[in-house]
C-alpha positions in Angstrom: -51.9 34.6 -23.1 -48.7 36.5 -22.2 -46.1 34.8 -20.0 -45.4 36.5 -16.7 -41.9 37.8 -16.1 -41.4 39.5 -12.7 -38.3 41.4 -11.7 -37.7 42.4 -8.1 -34.9 45.0 -7.9 -33.2 47.2 -5.3 -35.2 50.4 -5.2 -32.1 52.4 -4.5 -31.0 52.8 -8.0 -31.6 49.7 -10.1 -34.7 50.8 -11.9 -32.7 51.8 -15.0 -31.3 48.3 -15.2 -34.8 46.9 -14.9 -36.2 49.2 -17.6 -33.3 48.3 -19.9 -33.9 44.5 -19.4 -37.7 45.0 -19.9 -37.1 46.7 -23.3 -34.7 44.1 -24.4 -37.1 41.3 -23.5 -40.0 43.1 -25.2 -37.9 43.5 -28.3 -37.0 39.8 -28.2 -40.6 38.6 -27.5 -43.0 41.3 -28.9 -46.4 40.9 -27.4 -45.7 37.6 -25.7 -44.6 38.7 -22.2 -46.3 40.4 -19.3 -43.2 42.0 -17.6 -43.6 43.6 -14.2 -41.0 45.2 -11.9 -41.0 46.0 -8.3 -38.4 48.1 -6.5 -37.8 47.2 -2.9 -38.4 50.1 -0.4 -34.9 49.5 1.2 -31.4 48.9 -0.1 -31.4 45.2 -0.8 -29.0 44.6 -3.7 -31.8 42.5 -5.3 -32.0 41.9 -9.1 -34.1 38.8 -9.1 -35.9 37.6 -12.3 -38.7 35.1 -12.2 -40.2 33.5 -15.3 -43.7 32.0 -14.8 -43.0 32.0 -11.0 -39.6 30.3 -11.2 -36.5 32.1 -10.1 -34.1 32.0 -13.1 -31.7 34.9 -12.2 -30.6 36.1 -8.8 -28.0 38.8 -8.1 -28.2 37.8 -4.4 -27.2 34.3 -5.3 -24.2 35.5 -7.3 -25.6 36.0 -10.8 -24.9 39.7 -10.8 -26.8 41.9 -13.2 -28.1 40.8 -16.5 -25.2 42.6 -18.1 -23.7 40.1 -20.6 -25.1 38.4 -23.6 -24.7 35.0 -21.9 -26.8 36.1 -18.9 -29.5 37.5 -21.3 -29.5 34.3 -23.4 -30.0 32.3 -20.2 -33.2 34.3 -19.6 -34.2 33.9 -23.2 -33.8 30.1 -22.9 -35.9 30.0 -19.8 -38.7 32.1 -21.4 -38.7 30.0 -24.6 -39.0 26.8 -22.4 -41.9 28.3 -20.5 -43.6 29.5 -23.6 -43.3 26.0 -25.1 -45.2 24.6 -22.1 -48.2 26.8 -22.6 
């Protein structure tokens, strides 16, 4: 069964960042993730990433975008830990 990864992002322009992250995660975990994204209807500044229902990255809490290797590896570690529990 695929692991759920959900991204809620600001609908006012963050969709390309979501699609870039989605592709990178799919390349890292081929066929193992169910990645969904939701753009907010208003300007929110959100870029929130949940793995199996747990918030693991939050732009609103100061994490910024997933724009560095260390931020990406934090997500990879959270996904690997969630997959190990299945």
